[in-house]
C-alpha positions as CSV (number, residue, x, y, z in Angstrom):
1,X,-0.1,0.0,-0.2
2,X,1.6,3.5,-0.9
3,X,1.5,6.7,1.4
4,X,1.5,10.1,0.8
5,X,4.9,12.0,2.0
6,X,5.2,15.4,2.2
7,X,8.9,16.2,2.1
8,X,10.5,19.8,2.9
9,X,13.3,21.2,1.0
10,X,15.6,20.2,3.6
11,X,14.1,16.8,3.5
12,X,14.3,16.4,0.0
13,X,18.1,17.3,0.1
14,X,18.9,14.7,2.9
15,X,16.6,12.3,0.8
16,X,18.8,13.2,-2.2
17,X,22.1,13.0,-0.7
18,X,21.2,9.6,0.9
19,X,20.5,8.3,-2.2
20,X,23.9,9.1,-3.9
21,X,25.4,7.7,-1.0
22,X,23.6,4.7,-1.3
23,X,25.0,4.4,-5.2
24,X,28.4,5.4,-4.6
25,X,28.2,2.2,-1.9
26,X,26.6,-0.2,-3.9
27,X,28.8,0.8,-6.7
28,X,32.1,0.2,-4.6
29,X,30.5,-3.3,-3.7
30,X,31.3,-4.6,-7.3
31,X,35.0,-3.0,-7.1
32,X,38.2,-4.6,-6.1
33,X,38.6,-2.5,-2.8
34,X,35.2,-3.4,-1.8
35,X,37.0,-6.1,0.7
36,X,38.3,-4.6,3.9
37,X,39.9,-5.7,6.7
38,X,37.6,-8.1,9.2
39,X,37.1,-10.5,11.2
40,X,33.8,-13.1,12.3
41,X,31.5,-15.8,11.5
42,X,29.6,-17.1,8.5
43,X,26.5,-18.8,8.5
44,X,26.5,-22.3,6.1
45,X,25.0,-25.2,5.9
46,X,25.8,-27.3,9.4
47,X,27.1,-24.0,11.4
48,X,29.3,-21.2,11.3
49,X,32.8,-20.7,9.9
50,X,35.2,-18.4,11.0
51,X,37.3,-16.1,8.7
52,X,39.9,-13.1,8.7
53,X,40.2,-10.7,5.9
54,X,44.2,-9.3,6.2
55,X,45.5,-6.2,4.4
56,X,43.5,-3.5,2.1
57,X,44.2,-2.9,-1.5
58,X,43.0,-2.7,-4.7
59,X,44.8,-5.4,-6.2
60,X,43.0,-9.2,-6.3
61,X,42.6,-10.5,-3.0
62,X,44.0,-14.2,-2.2
63,X,41.8,-16.9,-0.8
64,X,44.0,-19.5,1.4
65,X,42.4,-23.1,1.7
66,X,43.9,-24.9,4.9
67,X,45.2,-28.4,4.7
68,X,44.2,-31.6,6.4
69,X,40.9,-31.9,6.3
70,X,40.4,-30.6,9.2
71,X,44.1,-29.1,9.8
72,X,42.7,-25.1,10.4
73,X,44.3,-22.2,8.8
74,X,47.0,-21.2,11.7
75,X,49.7,-22.5,10.5
76,X,49.6,-20.6,7.6
77,X,50.5,-17.4,9.4
78,X,53.6,-16.9,8.3
79,X,52.2,-16.5,5.4
80,X,50.1,-13.2,6.2
81,X,53.1,-10.9,5.4
82,X,51.7,-11.2,1.9
83,X,48.7,-8.8,2.8
84,X,51.1,-6.4,2.4
85,X,50.4,-6.3,-1.2
86,X,46.9,-7.7,-1.4
87,X,43.7,-8.6,0.8
88,X,44.3,-12.1,2.3
89,X,41.2,-14.3,3.0
90,X,41.9,-17.1,6.0
91,X,39.3,-19.2,7.1
92,X,38.8,-22.7,9.0
93,X,36.8,-25.3,7.0
94,X,33.8,-26.3,9.2
95,X,34.8,-28.7,11.6
96,X,37.9,-27.3,12.6
97,X,40.2,-24.8,14.6
98,X,37.5,-21.4,15.2
99,X,35.0,-23.1,12.9
100,X,32.0,-25.5,14.2
101,X,32.4,-28.8,15.2
102,X,30.4,-31.4,13.1
103,X,29.4,-35.6,13.5
104,X,27.0,-35.1,10.3
105,X,28.9,-36.7,7.5
106,X,26.9,-35.3,4.9
107,X,28.4,-32.5,5.3
108,X,32.2,-34.0,4.7
109,X,32.4,-34.0,0.8
110,X,34.1,-32.3,-1.2
111,X,30.8,-30.3,-2.8
112,X,30.1,-29.1,0.8
113,X,33.5,-27.9,1.1
114,X,33.1,-26.1,-2.1
115,X,29.4,-24.5,-1.0
116,X,31.4,-23.2,2.3
117,X,33.8,-21.1,0.1
118,X,31.0,-19.6,-2.2
119,X,28.8,-18.9,0.6
120,X,32.1,-16.9,2.4
121,X,33.0,-15.1,-1.2
122,X,29.1,-14.4,-1.5
123,X,29.2,-12.5,2.0
124,X,32.4,-10.5,1.5
125,X,31.3,-9.3,-2.3
126,X,34.6,-11.1,-3.6
127,X,34.3,-11.5,-7.4
128,X,37.4,-12.7,-8.5
129,X,40.2,-14.0,-6.9
130,X,43.6,-15.6,-6.9
131,X,43.5,-19.3,-5.2
132,X,46.4,-20.8,-2.5
133,X,45.5,-23.9,-1.9
134,X,48.0,-26.4,0.6
135,X,47.9,-29.6,0.7
136,X,44.1,-31.2,1.2
137,X,43.8,-27.6,0.5
138,X,44.9,-28.6,-3.2
139,X,42.3,-30.8,-3.9
140,X,39.6,-28.4,-2.9
141,X,41.3,-25.9,-5.1
142,X,41.2,-28.0,-8.0
143,X,37.7,-29.2,-7.4
144,X,36.7,-25.8,-6.7
145,X,38.3,-24.6,-10.3
146,X,36.7,-27.3,-12.1
147,X,33.7,-25.7,-11.1
148,X,34.4,-22.2,-10.7
149,X,36.9,-21.1,-13.7
150,X,35.2,-17.9,-14.2
151,X,36.3,-16.4,-10.7
152,X,39.9,-17.5,-10.3
153,X,42.8,-15.3,-12.0
154,X,45.2,-17.9,-10.6
155,X,46.3,-20.8,-9.1
156,X,49.1,-21.9,-6.5
157,X,49.0,-25.1,-5.3
158,X,51.3,-26.0,-2.4
159,X,52.3,-29.3,-1.5
160,X,50.1,-31.3,-3.7
161,X,47.8,-33.9,-3.3
162,X,46.4,-34.4,-6.5
163,X,46.1,-38.2,-6.6
164,X,45.9,-39.9,-3.4
165,X,47.1,-43.4,-4.8
166,X,50.4,-41.6,-5.6
167,X,50.4,-39.7,-2.5
168,X,50.4,-42.9,-0.7
169,X,52.7,-44.4,-3.0
170,X,55.3,-41.5,-2.4
171,X,54.3,-42.4,1.3
172,X,55.2,-45.8,0.9
173,X,58.5,-44.4,-0.5
174,X,59.8,-41.8,2.2
175,X,59.0,-44.8,5.0
176,X,61.8,-46.9,3.2
177,X,64.1,-44.4,3.7
178,X,64.1,-44.5,7.8
179,X,65.6,-46.6,10.0
180,X,64.2,-50.1,9.7
181,X,62.8,-49.9,13.2
182,X,60.7,-47.1,12.3
183,X,59.8,-48.2,9.2
184,X,58.4,-51.6,11.2
185,X,56.3,-49.7,13.3
186,X,54.9,-47.2,10.8
187,X,54.0,-50.2,7.7
188,X,52.2,-52.0,11.4
189,X,49.9,-48.8,11.5
190,X,48.7,-48.6,7.9
191,X,48.2,-52.2,8.4
192,X,45.6,-51.2,11.5
193,X,48.3,-53.4,13.5
194,X,47.4,-52.6,17.6
195,X,50.9,-51.2,19.1
196,X,52.1,-49.5,21.8
197,X,50.4,-45.5,21.4
198,X,53.8,-44.1,22.8
199,X,56.0,-46.3,20.5
200,X,53.3,-45.6,17.5
201,X,53.4,-41.3,18.3
202,X,57.4,-41.5,18.7
203,X,57.8,-43.1,15.1
204,X,55.1,-40.9,13.4
205,X,56.6,-37.8,14.9
206,X,60.1,-38.8,13.1
207,X,58.6,-39.4,9.9
208,X,56.6,-35.7,10.5
209,X,60.3,-34.2,11.4
210,X,62.1,-35.5,8.2
211,X,59.1,-34.7,5.7
212,X,56.8,-32.5,7.6
213,X,58.0,-29.9,10.0
214,X,61.7,-29.9,10.1
215,X,62.7,-26.9,11.8
216,X,62.6,-27.4,15.5
217,X,60.7,-26.4,17.5
218,X,57.4,-26.3,15.9
219,X,56.0,-22.8,15.9
220,X,53.1,-21.9,17.9
221,X,50.7,-21.8,14.9
222,X,51.9,-25.0,14.0
223,X,51.2,-26.2,17.6
224,X,47.7,-24.4,17.3
225,X,46.8,-26.3,14.3
226,X,47.2,-29.3,15.7
227,X,45.7,-28.8,18.5
228,X,42.3,-28.1,17.1
229,X,42.5,-30.7,14.3
230,X,38.6,-31.8,13.2
231,X,39.6,-35.5,13.8
232,X,35.9,-36.2,12.8
233,X,36.2,-34.7,9.4
234,X,40.0,-35.8,8.8
235,X,39.3,-39.5,9.6
236,X,36.2,-40.0,7.4
237,X,37.8,-38.1,4.4
238,X,41.1,-39.4,4.7
239,X,41.5,-42.0,6.9
240,X,43.6,-42.7,10.6
241,X,47.1,-42.2,8.7
242,X,48.7,-40.1,6.6
243,X,50.1,-43.2,4.9
244,X,46.7,-44.9,4.2
245,X,44.0,-43.4,2.5
246,X,41.0,-45.3,3.4
247,X,38.0,-42.6,3.8
248,X,35.8,-41.1,1.1
249,X,39.3,-39.1,-0.9
250,X,40.7,-42.8,-1.2
251,X,39.9,-42.6,-5.2
252,X,40.5,-38.7,-5.3
253,X,42.4,-38.3,-8.5
254,X,42.6,-35.2,-10.7
255,X,45.8,-35.7,-12.9
256,X,43.5,-35.8,-16.1
257,X,41.9,-33.0,-15.6
258,X,45.1,-31.2,-15.1
259,X,45.2,-30.1,-18.9
260,X,41.5,-28.2,-18.4
261,X,43.5,-25.6,-16.0
262,X,43.7,-22.2,-18.0
263,X,44.8,-19.9,-15.6
264,X,48.3,-19.2,-14.4
265,X,49.3,-21.6,-11.9
266,X,52.2,-22.4,-9.7
267,X,53.4,-25.3,-7.8
268,X,55.2,-25.2,-4.9
269,X,57.0,-27.9,-3.0
270,X,59.2,-28.3,-0.3
271,X,62.7,-30.3,-1.1
272,X,62.0,-33.0,1.5
273,X,57.7,-33.1,1.0
274,X,55.4,-35.8,1.2
275,X,54.6,-34.1,-1.9
276,X,57.5,-35.0,-3.5
277,X,59.5,-32.9,-6.0
278,X,59.3,-35.9,-8.3
279,X,55.3,-35.7,-8.1
280,X,54.9,-32.3,-7.9
281,X,57.0,-31.7,-11.5
282,X,55.2,-34.7,-12.9
283,X,51.7,-32.1,-12.3
284,X,53.1,-29.3,-13.4
285,X,54.2,-31.5,-16.8
286,X,50.4,-32.1,-17.0
287,X,49.4,-28.4,-16.5
288,X,50.0,-25.8,-19.3
289,X,52.1,-23.3,-18.7
290,X,52.8,-23.8,-15.2
291,X,55.7,-22.8,-13.1
292,X,57.6,-24.8,-10.1
293,X,59.3,-23.8,-7.3
294,X,61.2,-26.0,-5.4
295,X,61.6,-24.6,-1.7
296,X,65.1,-25.6,-0.3
297,X,65.6,-27.3,2.9
298,X,62.0,-27.4,4.1
299,X,59.3,-30.3,4.3
300,X,55.4,-30.2,3.6
301,X,55.0,-27.6,5.8
302,X,57.6,-25.1,3.0
303,X,55.8,-22.0,5.6
304,X,57.2,-22.9,8.8
305,X,60.5,-24.6,7.3
306,X,61.8,-21.5,4.7
307,X,59.1,-18.8,5.5
308,X,61.3,-16.2,3.3
309,X,61.6,-18.4,0.2
310,X,58.2,-19.4,0.4
311,X,57.1,-15.6,0.4
312,X,59.5,-14.7,-2.2
313,X,58.3,-17.3,-4.7
314,X,54.2,-16.8,-4.0
315,X,55.0,-12.9,-4.1
316,X,57.3,-12.5,-7.0
317,X,54.0,-14.9,-9.0
318,X,51.4,-12.5,-7.8
319,X,53.5,-10.2,-8.8
320,X,53.4,-10.8,-12.6
321,X,49.9,-11.9,-12.3
322,X,49.2,-8.1,-11.4
323,X,51.3,-6.9,-14.4
324,X,49.6,-9.1,-16.8
325,X,46.3,-8.1,-15.5
């Protein structure tokens, strides 16, 4: 129902000013300058996810996808200096970190993780972005790209797992480089043999010290991620051990789709990464025009073991994309 409203001259001026400001704000929300530093929660199907935007610039923002599944984003903090150049978007995927925990396995799917990204970007009004994925984040990143490639302007795939079978095969090869006594314990773990928990934990720690986080002591960021792992998500989607995929991702393989990537792509791997340099070179060979950087003296956590070299590689790659934009 319409009602008649009488305007004085001053009211007309205030009304006109409000309309102009509204139009300016609406227009600015569609530009690259719309995203501002902020932190909060976004409602998604199944709960709330925590997010943070760091940095402010008119350059294309960088969305970061953490590993796991269920290994929250604290450990990515060494890469936050990238926010000196552009907005950086971090979030904890549902089920881990500062986001809500879940037990409903229908929420533990790649498609649901893609929905989380879409809902976050919608709230932040991000139309285009660069995507950085680490470990499981590369699996999620590739699947997101294959469904939404018009939004992504560049890919950084760090410590990639693009074939679960190759990951398990490489893990077995790396176990073979350790002392025989450690090999026995880790292979028993893969077979599900019950072992003394302290002996098992010590062997896994030795593996991690060689191929995950070589620089000791571990940072508070890594410790925070380990303390807030979403175990239910990890075990359902991947399995009980890093060395064997028994969850829903056990048949994951996107090697046949890498030739569909049409945006600039940078692969990163540590010199001693569980995502072995040989395997990552293979992924690079399947990706048109992709670049590769091996981070020296680093395991899987390149941002922890050698942040200087890691940051330089990412920053230089993104700077090149900015110039071409």
